[in-house]
All heavy atoms as a GROMACS GRO file, in nm:
protein
  598
    1MET      N    1   9.661  14.806  13.765
    1MET     CA    2   9.638  14.697  13.842
    1MET      C    3   9.638  14.566  13.760
    1MET      O    4   9.570  14.551  13.663
    1MET     CB    5   9.498  14.702  13.910
    1MET     CG    6   9.461  14.584  14.001
    1MET     SD    7   9.323  14.647  14.099
    1MET     CE    8   9.247  14.505  14.140
    2SER      N    9   9.735  14.468  13.795
    2SER     CA   10   9.736  14.345  13.719
    2SER      C   11   9.705  14.223  13.800
    2SER      O   12   9.700  14.228  13.917
    2SER     CB   13   9.891  14.343  13.670
    2SER     OG   14   9.969  14.317  13.778
    3LEU      N   15   9.657  14.132  13.731
    3LEU     CA   16   9.620  14.002  13.790
    3LEU      C   17   9.739  13.934  13.851
    3LEU      O   18   9.849  13.934  13.793
    3LEU     CB   19   9.551  13.910  13.695
    3LEU     CG   20   9.416  13.956  13.643
    3LEU    CD1   21   9.369  13.872  13.536
    3LEU    CD2   22   9.316  13.978  13.751
    4PRO      N   23   9.724  13.861  13.970
    4PRO     CA   24   9.834  13.788  14.020
    4PRO      C   25   9.854  13.664  13.944
    4PRO      O   26   9.766  13.607  13.884
    4PRO     CB   27   9.783  13.752  14.159
    4PRO     CG   28   9.634  13.762  14.164
    4PRO     CD   29   9.614  13.866  14.063
    5LYS      N   30   9.976  13.625  13.938
    5LYS     CA   31  10.026  13.497  13.866
    5LYS      C   32   9.958  13.381  13.934
    5LYS      O   33   9.952  13.369  14.063
    5LYS     CB   34  10.167  13.487  13.871
    5LYS     CG   35  10.233  13.587  13.778
    5LYS     CD   36  10.388  13.558  13.761
    5LYS     CE   37  10.448  13.645  13.671
    5LYS     NZ   38  10.595  13.618  13.643
    6PRO      N   39   9.909  13.284  13.863
    6PRO     CA   40   9.858  13.162  13.924
    6PRO      C   41   9.969  13.078  13.984
    6PRO      O   42  10.076  13.080  13.945
    6PRO     CB   43   9.800  13.087  13.809
    6PRO     CG   44   9.855  13.138  13.688
    6PRO     CD   45   9.905  13.288  13.716
    7ALA      N   46   9.937  13.010  14.101
    7ALA     CA   47  10.031  12.940  14.168
    7ALA      C   48  10.043  12.797  14.101
    7ALA      O   49   9.957  12.704  14.122
    7ALA     CB   50   9.983  12.917  14.316
    8MET      N   51  10.138  12.781  14.008
    8MET     CA   52  10.141  12.666  13.933
    8MET      C   53  10.250  12.564  13.997
    8MET      O   54  10.241  12.444  13.977
    8MET     CB   55  10.191  12.697  13.791
    8MET     CG   56  10.105  12.776  13.710
    8MET     SD   57   9.938  12.708  13.700
    8MET     CE   58   9.971  12.588  13.567
    9ARG      N   59  10.351  12.618  14.065
    9ARG     CA   60  10.450  12.532  14.133
    9ARG      C   61  10.393  12.447  14.243
    9ARG      O   62  10.338  12.512  14.335
    9ARG     CB   63  10.560  12.618  14.175
    9ARG     CG   64  10.684  12.536  14.234
    9ARG     CD   65  10.802  12.626  14.268
    9ARG     NE   66  10.842  12.699  14.150
    9ARG     CZ   67  10.955  12.666  14.079
    9ARG    NH1   68  11.028  12.567  14.113
    9ARG    NH2   69  10.988  12.737  13.969
   10GLY      N   70  10.398  12.325  14.231
   10GLY     CA   71  10.344  12.238  14.340
   10GLY      C   72  10.195  12.212  14.346
   10GLY      O   73  10.137  12.161  14.441
   11LEU      N   74  10.133  12.252  14.226
   11LEU     CA   75   9.985  12.246  14.224
   11LEU      C   76   9.940  12.094  14.215
   11LEU      O   77   9.840  12.068  14.292
   11LEU     CB   78   9.928  12.321  14.099
   11LEU     CG   79   9.785  12.335  14.083
   11LEU    CD1   80   9.725  12.410  14.195
   11LEU    CD2   81   9.750  12.394  13.956
   12LEU      N   82  10.012  12.023  14.153
   12LEU     CA   83   9.962  11.875  14.140
   12LEU      C   84   9.985  11.813  14.275
   12LEU      O   85   9.891  11.744  14.320
   12LEU     CB   86  10.050  11.813  14.032
   12LEU     CG   87  10.026  11.655  14.024
   12LEU    CD1   88   9.882  11.637  13.975
   12LEU    CD2   89  10.122  11.598  13.928
   13GLY      N   90  10.088  11.834  14.348
   13GLY     CA   91  10.115  11.776  14.478
   13GLY      C   92  10.013  11.822  14.571
   13GLY      O   93   9.954  11.735  14.654
   14LYS      N   94   9.969  11.948  14.568
   14LYS     CA   95   9.870  11.997  14.659
   14LYS      C   96   9.730  11.933  14.627
   14LYS      O   97   9.656  11.889  14.721
   14LYS     CB   98   9.844  12.155  14.642
   14LYS     CG   99   9.919  12.231  14.756
   14LYS     CD  100   9.869  12.373  14.750
   14LYS     CE  101   9.953  12.455  14.649
   14LYS     NZ  102   9.925  12.594  14.649
   15ARG      N  103   9.693  11.922  14.504
   15ARG     CA  104   9.568  11.861  14.468
   15ARG      C  105   9.570  11.710  14.492
   15ARG      O  106   9.464  11.657  14.540
   15ARG     CB  107   9.538  11.886  14.316
   15ARG     CG  108   9.534  12.028  14.295
   15ARG     CD  109   9.442  12.082  14.175
   15ARG     NE  110   9.332  11.994  14.140
   15ARG     CZ  111   9.202  12.028  14.160
   15ARG    NH1  112   9.178  12.148  14.223
   15ARG    NH2  113   9.116  11.964  14.107
   16LEU      N  114   9.682  11.648  14.482
   16LEU     CA  115   9.685  11.508  14.516
   16LEU      C  116   9.675  11.474  14.664
   16LEU      O  117   9.617  11.373  14.705
   16LEU     CB  118   9.813  11.443  14.458
   16LEU     CG  119   9.825  11.412  14.312
   16LEU    CD1  120   9.959  11.356  14.274
   16LEU    CD2  121   9.710  11.312  14.275
   17ARG      N  122   9.738  11.553  14.743
   17ARG     CA  123   9.725  11.541  14.880
   17ARG      C  124   9.578  11.560  14.929
   17ARG      O  125   9.541  11.500  15.032
   17ARG     CB  126   9.812  11.652  14.964
   17ARG     CG  127   9.953  11.601  14.987
   17ARG     CD  128  10.026  11.687  15.074
   17ARG     NE  129  10.046  11.824  15.024
   17ARG     CZ  130  10.149  11.860  14.949
   17ARG    NH1  131  10.235  11.775  14.901
   17ARG    NH2  132  10.159  11.986  14.901
   18PHE      N  133   9.508  11.629  14.868
   18PHE     CA  134   9.361  11.650  14.899
   18PHE      C  135   9.276  11.536  14.845
   18PHE      O  136   9.202  11.479  14.906
   18PHE     CB  137   9.314  11.786  14.857
   18PHE     CG  138   9.172  11.800  14.882
   18PHE    CD1  139   9.133  11.840  15.008
   18PHE    CD2  140   9.066  11.795  14.779
   18PHE    CE1  141   8.993  11.858  15.033
   18PHE    CE2  142   8.938  11.824  14.805
   18PHE     CZ  143   8.902  11.852  14.928
   19HIS      N  144   9.296  11.511  14.711
   19HIS     CA  145   9.195  11.418  14.637
   19HIS      C  146   9.232  11.263  14.653
   19HIS      O  147   9.148  11.190  14.646
   19HIS     CB  148   9.200  11.453  14.488
   19HIS     CG  149   9.126  11.583  14.461
   19HIS    ND1  150   8.991  11.598  14.479
   19HIS    CD2  151   9.168  11.697  14.432
   19HIS    CE1  152   8.958  11.723  14.449
   19HIS    NE2  153   9.062  11.785  14.422
   20LEU      N  154   9.367  11.229  14.667
   20LEU     CA  155   9.400  11.098  14.678
   20LEU      C  156   9.335  11.018  14.792
   20LEU      O  157   9.289  10.912  14.778
   20LEU     CB  158   9.560  11.078  14.676
   20LEU     CG  159   9.609  10.940  14.645
   20LEU    CD1  160   9.561  10.897  14.512
   20LEU    CD2  161   9.756  10.943  14.657
   21PRO      N  162   9.348  11.075  14.922
   21PRO     CA  163   9.282  10.999  15.037
   21PRO      C  164   9.127  10.980  15.012
   21PRO      O  165   9.071  10.880  15.046
   21PRO     CB  166   9.307  11.081  15.150
   21PRO     CG  167   9.423  11.171  15.116
   21PRO     CD  168   9.419  11.191  14.975
   22ILE      N  169   9.060  11.092  14.951
   22ILE     CA  170   8.929  11.082  14.927
   22ILE      C  171   8.892  10.968  14.819
   22ILE      O  172   8.804  10.887  14.849
   22ILE     CB  173   8.865  11.215  14.877
   22ILE    CG1  174   8.881  11.312  14.982
   22ILE    CG2  175   8.727  11.204  14.820
   22ILE    CD1  176   8.857  11.460  14.941
   23ALA      N  177   8.970  10.960  14.728
   23ALA     CA  178   8.954  10.858  14.617
   23ALA      C  179   8.971  10.720  14.686
   23ALA      O  180   8.895  10.622  14.656
   23ALA     CB  181   9.047  10.878  14.503
   24CYS      N  182   9.076  10.704  14.758
   24CYS     CA  183   9.100  10.572  14.823
   24CYS      C  184   8.989  10.529  14.918
   24CYS      O  185   8.948  10.418  14.914
   24CYS     CB  186   9.240  10.575  14.893
   24CYS     SG  187   9.383  10.581  14.784
   25GLY      N  188   8.947  10.625  14.996
   25GLY     CA  189   8.837  10.601  15.086
   25GLY      C  190   8.698  10.564  15.007
   25GLY      O  191   8.633  10.468  15.048
   26LEU      N  192   8.672  10.634  14.899
   26LEU     CA  193   8.552  10.601  14.821
   26LEU      C  194   8.567  10.462  14.757
   26LEU      O  195   8.473  10.391  14.746
   26LEU     CB  196   8.529  10.702  14.725
   26LEU     CG  197   8.475  10.840  14.771
   26LEU    CD1  198   8.466  10.939  14.652
   26LEU    CD2  199   8.342  10.815  14.838
   27ALA      N  200   8.699  10.432  14.709
   27ALA     CA  201   8.715  10.293  14.656
   27ALA      C  202   8.688  10.183  14.749
   27ALA      O  203   8.636  10.077  14.721
   27ALA     CB  204   8.860  10.286  14.593
   28LEU      N  205   8.742  10.203  14.874
   28LEU     CA  206   8.728  10.106  14.983
   28LEU      C  207   8.576  10.092  15.016
   28LEU      O  208   8.530   9.978  15.034
   28LEU     CB  209   8.810  10.146  15.096
   28LEU     CG  210   8.956  10.128  15.091
   28LEU    CD1  211   9.016  10.173  15.215
   28LEU    CD2  212   8.985   9.979  15.081
   29VAL      N  213   8.502  10.206  15.022
   29VAL     CA  214   8.360  10.192  15.055
   29VAL      C  215   8.291  10.126  14.957
   29VAL      O  216   8.197  10.040  14.972
   29VAL     CB  217   8.299  10.335  15.075
   29VAL    CG1  218   8.154  10.337  15.072
   29VAL    CG2  219   8.355  10.391  15.206
   30ALA      N  220   8.326  10.144  14.824
   30ALA     CA  221   8.260  10.085  14.706
   30ALA      C  222   8.283   9.931  14.703
   30ALA      O  223   8.188   9.856  14.681
   30ALA     CB  224   8.308  10.148  14.574
   31ALA      N  225   8.408   9.895  14.735
   31ALA     CA  226   8.447   9.756  14.723
   31ALA      C  227   8.377   9.677  14.850
   31ALA      O  228   8.329   9.564  14.832
   31ALA     CB  229   8.603   9.738  14.748
   32ALA      N  230   8.368   9.739  14.964
   32ALA     CA  231   8.299   9.673  15.080
   32ALA      C  232   8.157   9.664  15.053
   32ALA      O  233   8.088   9.563  15.081
   32ALA     CB  234   8.327   9.756  15.201
   33SER      N  235   8.095   9.763  15.000
   33SER     CA  236   7.948   9.762  14.974
   33SER      C  237   7.918   9.652  14.860
   33SER      O  238   7.822   9.583  14.876
   33SER     CB  239   7.894   9.900  14.931
   33SER     OG  240   7.942   9.941  14.814
   34PHE      N  241   8.005   9.637  14.762
   34PHE     CA  242   7.972   9.534  14.659
   34PHE      C  243   8.003   9.398  14.725
   34PHE      O  244   7.925   9.310  14.694
   34PHE     CB  245   8.087   9.558  14.550
   34PHE     CG  246   8.062   9.456  14.436
   34PHE    CD1  247   7.972   9.483  14.335
   34PHE    CD2  248   8.132   9.349  14.424
   34PHE    CE1  249   7.943   9.396  14.236
   34PHE    CE2  250   8.124   9.257  14.310
   34PHE     CZ  251   8.020   9.288  14.220
   35LYS      N  252   8.104   9.379  14.807
   35LYS     CA  253   8.119   9.249  14.869
   35LYS      C  254   7.997   9.212  14.951
   35LYS      O  255   7.950   9.100  14.938
   35LYS     CB  256   8.236   9.258  14.965
   35LYS     CG  257   8.266   9.123  15.029
   35LYS     CD  258   8.379   9.136  15.124
   35LYS     CE  259   8.416   9.026  15.214
   35LYS     NZ  260   8.385   8.892  15.166
   36PHE      N  261   7.943   9.302  15.034
   36PHE     CA  262   7.835   9.266  15.124
   36PHE      C  263   7.693   9.272  15.062
   36PHE      O  264   7.596   9.208  15.107
   36PHE     CB  265   7.828   9.352  15.253
   36PHE     CG  266   7.949   9.323  15.338
   36PHE    CD1  267   8.056   9.420  15.350
   36PHE    CD2  268   7.972   9.201  15.390
   36PHE    CE1  269   8.164   9.394  15.431
   36PHE    CE2  270   8.083   9.167  15.468
   36PHE     CZ  271   8.179   9.262  15.488
   37THR      N  272   7.681   9.344  14.950
   37THR     CA  273   7.554   9.343  14.884
   37THR      C  274   7.539   9.253  14.766
   37THR      O  275   7.431   9.213  14.728
   37THR     CB  276   7.505   9.484  14.842
   37THR    OG1  277   7.607   9.529  14.742
   37THR    CG2  278   7.505   9.583  14.952
   38VAL      N  279   7.650   9.217  14.702
   38VAL     CA  280   7.642   9.119  14.588
   38VAL      C  281   7.705   8.990  14.610
   38VAL      O  282   7.646   8.886  14.592
   38VAL     CB  283   7.708   9.186  14.472
   38VAL    CG1  284   7.706   9.095  14.343
   38VAL    CG2  285   7.629   9.322  14.436
   39THR      N  286   7.838   8.980  14.649
   39THR     CA  287   7.904   8.851  14.645
   39THR      C  288   7.862   8.764  14.772
   39THR      O  289   7.850   8.651  14.751
   39THR     CB  290   8.055   8.875  14.648
   39THR    OG1  291   8.092   8.951  14.767
   39THR    CG2  292   8.102   8.950  14.530
   40GLU      N  293   7.838   8.820  14.887
   40GLU     CA  294   7.799   8.734  14.996
   40GLU      C  295   7.664   8.674  14.985
   40GLU      O  296   7.643   8.547  14.997
   40GLU     CB  297   7.805   8.817  15.134
   40GLU     CG  298   7.953   8.856  15.172
   40GLU     CD  299   8.041   8.731  15.196
   40GLU    OE1  300   7.987   8.630  15.256
   40GLU    OE2  301   8.154   8.739  15.158
   41PRO      N  302   7.560   8.750  14.935
   41PRO     CA  303   7.432   8.683  14.903
   41PRO      C  304   7.438   8.587  14.794
   41PRO      O  305   7.377   8.475  14.794
   41PRO     CB  306   7.337   8.810  14.865
   41PRO     CG  307   7.407   8.917  14.933
   41PRO     CD  308   7.546   8.896  14.929
   42ARG      N  309   7.523   8.607  14.693
   42ARG     CA  310   7.541   8.505  14.579
   42ARG      C  311   7.613   8.377  14.630
   42ARG      O  312   7.566   8.272  14.601
   42ARG     CB  313   7.620   8.572  14.473
   42ARG     CG  314   7.633   8.493  14.347
   42ARG     CD  315   7.725   8.555  14.248
   42ARG     NE  316   7.641   8.672  14.191
   42ARG     CZ  317   7.696   8.761  14.102
   42ARG    NH1  318   7.814   8.747  14.073
   42ARG    NH2  319   7.618   8.866  14.063
   43LYS      N  320   7.703   8.393  14.712
   43LYS     CA  321   7.771   8.270  14.764
   43LYS      C  322   7.675   8.198  14.860
   43LYS      O  323   7.668   8.077  14.849
   43LYS     CB  324   7.889   8.315  14.850
   43LYS     CG  325   8.008   8.352  14.772
   43LYS     CD  326   8.139   8.378  14.843
   43LYS     CE  327   8.146   8.395  14.998
   43LYS     NZ  328   8.274   8.444  15.039
   44GLN      N  329   7.594   8.264  14.938
   44GLN     CA  330   7.487   8.189  15.014
   44GLN      C  331   7.387   8.126  14.931
   44GLN      O  332   7.342   8.010  14.964
   44GLN     CB  333   7.424   8.293  15.108
   44GLN     CG  334   7.331   8.229  15.215
   44GLN     CD  335   7.399   8.135  15.308
   44GLN    OE1  336   7.517   8.168  15.349
   44GLN    NE2  337   7.334   8.030  15.336
   45ALA      N  338   7.342   8.186  14.823
   45ALA     CA  339   7.241   8.131  14.725
   45ALA      C  340   7.305   8.006  14.661
   45ALA      O  341   7.235   7.907  14.647
   45ALA     CB  342   7.199   8.234  14.626
   46TYR      N  343   7.429   8.005  14.623
   46TYR     CA  344   7.496   7.888  14.560
   46TYR      C  345   7.498   7.775  14.672
   46TYR      O  346   7.478   7.660  14.640
   46TYR     CB  347   7.629   7.920  14.512
   46TYR     CG  348   7.629   7.964  14.374
   46TYR    CD1  349   7.656   8.105  14.341
   46TYR    CD2  350   7.610   7.891  14.260
   46TYR    CE1  351   7.656   8.155  14.220
   46TYR    CE2  352   7.618   7.941  14.137
   46TYR     CZ  353   7.639   8.075  14.103
   46TYR     OH  354   7.644   8.121  13.990
   47ALA      N  355   7.538   7.812  14.795
   47ALA     CA  356   7.542   7.716  14.897
   47ALA      C  357   7.408   7.646  14.927
   47ALA      O  358   7.394   7.526  14.943
   47ALA     CB  359   7.595   7.773  15.025
   48ASN      N  360   7.308   7.730  14.926
   48ASN     CA  361   7.172   7.674  14.956
   48ASN      C  362   7.125   7.584  14.831
   48ASN      O  363   7.063   7.489  14.855
   48ASN     CB  364   7.074   7.785  14.965
   48ASN     CG  365   7.090   7.854  15.103
   48ASN    OD1  366   7.148   7.806  15.198
   48ASN    ND2  367   7.049   7.989  15.108
   49PHE      N  368   7.162   7.622  14.717
   49PHE     CA  369   7.121   7.544  14.603
   49PHE      C  370   7.190   7.400  14.595
   49PHE      O  371   7.132   7.306  14.591
   49PHE     CB  372   7.157   7.612  14.476
   49PHE     CG  373   7.134   7.540  14.349
   49PHE    CD1  374   7.003   7.522  14.296
   49PHE    CD2  375   7.247   7.478  14.275
   49PHE    CE1  376   6.986   7.451  14.178
   49PHE    CE2  377   7.218   7.393  14.168
   49PHE     CZ  378   7.089   7.385  14.115
   50TYR      N  379   7.318   7.403  14.631
   50TYR     CA  380   7.392   7.274  14.627
   50TYR      C  381   7.371   7.188  14.746
   50TYR      O  382   7.399   7.076  14.742
   50TYR     CB  383   7.545   7.303  14.602
   50TYR     CG  384   7.572   7.327  14.459
   50TYR    CD1  385   7.604   7.454  14.412
   50TYR    CD2  386   7.551   7.235  14.360
   50TYR    CE1  387   7.628   7.484  14.286
   50TYR    CE2  388   7.576   7.257  14.227
   50TYR     CZ  389   7.612   7.386  14.188
   50TYR     OH  390   7.626   7.418  14.060
   51LYS      N  391   7.304   7.248  14.859
   51LYS     CA  392   7.267   7.168  14.971
   51LYS      C  393   7.168   7.065  14.932
   51LYS      O  394   7.162   6.952  14.973
   51LYS     CB  395   7.219   7.248  15.086
   51LYS     CG  396   7.325   7.311  15.165
   51LYS     CD  397   7.268   7.392  15.284
   51LYS     CE  398   7.374   7.470  15.347
   51LYS     NZ  399   7.313   7.565  15.453
   52ARG      N  400   7.069   7.101  14.855
   52ARG     CA  401   6.954   7.014  14.812
   52ARG      C  402   6.962   6.966  14.664
   52ARG      O  403   6.868   6.912  14.612
   52ARG     CB  404   6.828   7.090  14.837
   52ARG     CG  405   6.804   7.216  14.777
   52ARG     CD  406   6.662   7.284  14.816
   52ARG     NE  407   6.640   7.414  14.787
   52ARG     CZ  408   6.657   7.476  14.676
   52ARG    NH1  409   6.705   7.424  14.568
   52ARG    NH2  410   6.624   7.605  14.655
   53TYR      N  411   7.071   6.988  14.596
   53TYR     CA  412   7.083   6.952  14.457
   53TYR      C  413   7.115   6.807  14.449
   53TYR      O  414   7.218   6.755  14.503
   53TYR     CB  415   7.192   7.039  14.386
   53TYR     CG  416   7.208   7.004  14.235
   53TYR    CD1  417   7.107   7.034  14.148
   53TYR    CD2  418   7.329   6.949  14.196
   53TYR    CE1  419   7.133   7.007  14.015
   53TYR    CE2  420   7.348   6.924  14.064
   53TYR     CZ  421   7.247   6.949  13.978
   53TYR     OH  422   7.262   6.922  13.845
   54ASP      N  423   7.043   6.735  14.365
   54ASP     CA  424   7.068   6.598  14.330
   54ASP      C  425   7.103   6.583  14.186
   54ASP      O  426   7.026   6.590  14.102
   54ASP     CB  427   6.949   6.512  14.369
   54ASP     CG  428   6.962   6.366  14.356
   54ASP    OD1  429   7.086   6.325  14.344
   54ASP    OD2  430   6.867   6.291  14.359
   55SER      N  431   7.234   6.561  14.161
   55SER     CA  432   7.286   6.547  14.029
   55SER      C  433   7.236   6.431  13.960
   55SER      O  434   7.209   6.436  13.833
   55SER     CB  435   7.437   6.553  14.025
   55SER     OG  436   7.488   6.435  14.091
   56MET      N  437   7.213   6.315  14.021
   56MET     CA  438   7.160   6.202  13.955
   56MET      C  439   7.017   6.219  13.906
   56MET      O  440   6.969   6.179  13.806
   56MET     CB  441   7.170   6.072  14.031
   56MET     CG  442   7.317   6.023  14.051
   56MET     SD  443   7.403   5.986  13.889
   56MET     CE  444   7.292   5.865  13.824
   57LYS      N  445   6.938   6.287  13.988
   57LYS     CA  446   6.797   6.315  13.953
   57LYS      C  447   6.792   6.420  13.839
   57LYS      O  448   6.712   6.387  13.746
   57LYS     CB  449   6.725   6.381  14.085
   57LYS     CG  450   6.593   6.417  14.060
   57LYS     CD  451   6.523   6.482  14.183
   57LYS     CE  452   6.395   6.531  14.149
   57LYS     NZ  453   6.342   6.613  14.269
   58GLU      N  454   6.888   6.509  13.829
   58GLU     CA  455   6.896   6.602  13.723
   58GLU      C  456   6.932   6.523  13.590
   58GLU      O  457   6.882   6.550  13.476
   58GLU     CB  458   6.994   6.711  13.754
   58GLU     CG  459   6.997   6.814  13.647
   58GLU     CD  460   6.875   6.912  13.646
   58GLU    OE1  461   6.799   6.925  13.744
   58GLU    OE2  462   6.849   6.964  13.540
   59PHE      N  463   7.031   6.441  13.608
   59PHE     CA  464   7.079   6.358  13.495
   59PHE      C  465   6.964   6.264  13.436
   59PHE      O  466   6.946   6.261  13.315
   59PHE     CB  467   7.196   6.276  13.534
   59PHE     CG  468   7.237   6.172  13.432
   59PHE    CD1  469   7.307   6.217  13.312
   59PHE    CD2  470   7.208   6.039  13.445
   59PHE    CE1  471   7.344   6.128  13.212
   59PHE    CE2  472   7.240   5.945  13.351
   59PHE     CZ  473   7.308   5.992  13.231
   60ASN      N  474   6.892   6.203  13.525
   60ASN     CA  475   6.784   6.117  13.479
   60ASN      C  476   6.680   6.195  13.409
   60ASN      O  477   6.626   6.152  13.314
   60ASN     CB  478   6.724   6.042  13.595
   60ASN     CG  479   6.826   5.927  13.637
   60ASN    OD1  480   6.903   5.881  13.552
   60ASN    ND2  481   6.819   5.890  13.772
   61ALA      N  482   6.640   6.316  13.468
   61ALA     CA  483   6.540   6.393  13.401
   61ALA      C  484   6.583   6.445  13.267
   61ALA      O  485   6.508   6.454  13.171
   61ALA     CB  486   6.506   6.516  13.480
   62THR      N  487   6.709   6.480  13.251
   62THR     CA  488   6.764   6.524  13.124
   62THR      C  489   6.768   6.399  13.022
   62THR      O  490   6.736   6.422  12.903
   62THR     CB  491   6.899   6.582  13.145
   62THR    OG1  492   6.899   6.674  13.248
   62THR    CG2  493   6.956   6.643  13.015
   63ARG      N  494   6.806   6.295  13.069
   63ARG     CA  495   6.804   6.165  12.983
   63ARG      C  496   6.665   6.137  12.938
   63ARG      O  497   6.651   6.097  12.816
   63ARG     CB  498   6.872   6.049  13.063
   63ARG     CG  499   6.883   5.932  12.975
   63ARG     CD  500   6.949   5.818  13.048
   63ARG     NE  501   6.860   5.772  13.160
   63ARG     CZ  502   6.890   5.682  13.251
   63ARG    NH1  503   7.011   5.617  13.245
   63ARG    NH2  504   6.809   5.642  13.339
   64GLU      N  505   6.574   6.131  13.030
   64GLU     CA  506   6.436   6.103  12.988
   64GLU      C  507   6.379   6.199  12.893
   64GLU      O  508   6.298   6.173  12.819
   64GLU     CB  509   6.342   6.104  13.119
   64GLU     CG  510   6.376   5.997  13.210
   64GLU     CD  511   6.355   5.851  13.152
   64GLU    OE1  512   6.268   5.842  13.070
   64GLU    OE2  513   6.424   5.758  13.182
   65ALA      N  514   6.423   6.330  12.901
   65ALA     CA  515   6.381   6.434  12.801
   65ALA      C  516   6.435   6.410  12.663
   65ALA      O  517   6.390   6.472  12.564
   65ALA     CB  518   6.410   6.577  12.859
   66GLY      N  519   6.536   6.322  12.650
   66GLY     CA  520   6.591   6.290  12.515
   66GLY      C  521   6.697   6.399  12.484
   66GLY      O  522   6.729   6.407  12.361
   67VAL      N  523   6.759   6.459  12.572
   67VAL     CA  524   6.868   6.563  12.531
   67VAL      C  525   6.986   6.504  12.492
   67VAL      O  526   7.057   6.536  12.397
   67VAL     CB  527   6.889   6.657  12.662
   67VAL    CG1  528   7.007   6.748  12.631
   67VAL    CG2  529   6.767   6.732  12.693
   68PHE      N  530   7.039   6.387  12.564
   68PHE     CA  531   7.155   6.322  12.531
   68PHE      C  532   7.129   6.218  12.410
   68PHE      O  533   7.032   6.141  12.406
   68PHE     CB  534   7.209   6.230  12.643
   68PHE     CG  535   7.236   6.317  12.765
   68PHE    CD1  536   7.176   6.293  12.892
   68PHE    CD2  537   7.321   6.437  12.753
   68PHE    CE1  538   7.197   6.366  13.004
   68PHE    CE2  539   7.348   6.504  12.878
   68PHE     CZ  540   7.290   6.465  12.995
   69GLU      N  541   7.231   6.222  12.306
   69GLU     CA  542   7.216   6.129  12.204
   69GLU      C  543   7.282   6.004  12.234
   69GLU      O  544   7.232   5.894  12.166
   69GLU     CB  545   7.275   6.194  12.077
   69GLU     CG  546   7.196   6.316  12.028
   69GLU     CD  547   7.270   6.374  11.905
   69GLU    OE1  548   7.360   6.322  11.848
   69GLU    OE2  549   7.222   6.482  11.862
   70SER      N  550   7.377   5.996  12.311
   70SER     CA  551   7.459   5.875  12.349
   70SER      C  552   7.399   5.785  12.456
   70SER      O  553   7.443   5.674  12.478
   70SER     CB  554   7.597   5.903  12.367
   70SER     OG  555   7.601   5.985  12.486
   71VAL      N  556   7.289   5.840  12.530
   71VAL     CA  557   7.238   5.766  12.640
   71VAL      C  558   7.088   5.735  12.605
   71VAL      O  559   7.013   5.828  12.582
   71VAL     CB  560   7.257   5.853  12.768
   71VAL    CG1  561   7.190   5.777  12.882
   71VAL    CG2  562   7.398   5.888  12.793
   72ARG      N  563   7.053   5.602  12.610
   72ARG     CA  564   6.915   5.583  12.585
   72ARG      C  565   6.825   5.595  12.710
   72ARG      O  566   6.885   5.581  12.818
   72ARG     CB  567   6.900   5.434  12.541
   72ARG     CG  568   6.956   5.414  12.409
   72ARG     CD  569   6.935   5.274  12.359
   72ARG     NE  570   7.009   5.182  12.452
   72ARG     CZ  571   6.992   5.050  12.458
   72ARG    NH1  572   6.895   4.989  12.379
   72ARG    NH2  573   7.055   4.978  12.545
   73PRO      N  574   6.714   5.645  12.689
   73PRO     CA  575   6.616   5.657  12.807
   73PRO      C  576   6.598   5.513  12.869
   73PRO      O  577   6.603   5.409  12.809
   73PRO     CB  578   6.493   5.699  12.758
   73PRO     CG  579   6.525   5.774  12.623
   73PRO     CD  580   6.642   5.689  12.578
   74ALA      N  581   6.583   5.512  13.008
   74ALA     CA  582   6.562   5.392  13.072
   74ALA      C  583   6.432   5.314  13.025
   74ALA      O  584   6.334   5.383  13.006
   74ALA     CB  585   6.550   5.416  13.229
   75GLY      N  586   6.441   5.177  13.010
   75GLY     CA  587   6.324   5.107  12.970
   75GLY      C  588   6.301   5.089  12.817
   75GLY      O  589   6.212   5.033  12.773
   76LYS      N  590   6.395   5.140  12.745
   76LYS     CA  591   6.382   5.132  12.595
   76LYS      C  592   6.499   5.042  12.545
   76LYS      O  593   6.597   5.021  12.584
   76LYS     CB  594   6.401   5.268  12.520
   76LYS     CG  595   6.272   5.340  12.549
   76LYS     CD  596   6.280   5.465  12.458
   76LYS     CE  597   6.151   5.553  12.476
   76LYS     NZ  598   6.154   5.666  12.396
   0.00000   0.00000   0.00000
């Protein structure tokens, strides 16, 4: 009694027909979950921040702290 020969002809094609749709489906699920759990909340957080952000107030606070060397604090 001898062992049967392994089916090598067309093995890659058979395995790809099975695994490629699964891999594509998992990639789509991962991309969609990343989009809705990471990027959308991040975009919303940036939008909320810039709705109430006052750049002149930030500039004046930074200038008063003495961070800028070329801009003198007000009143000096």
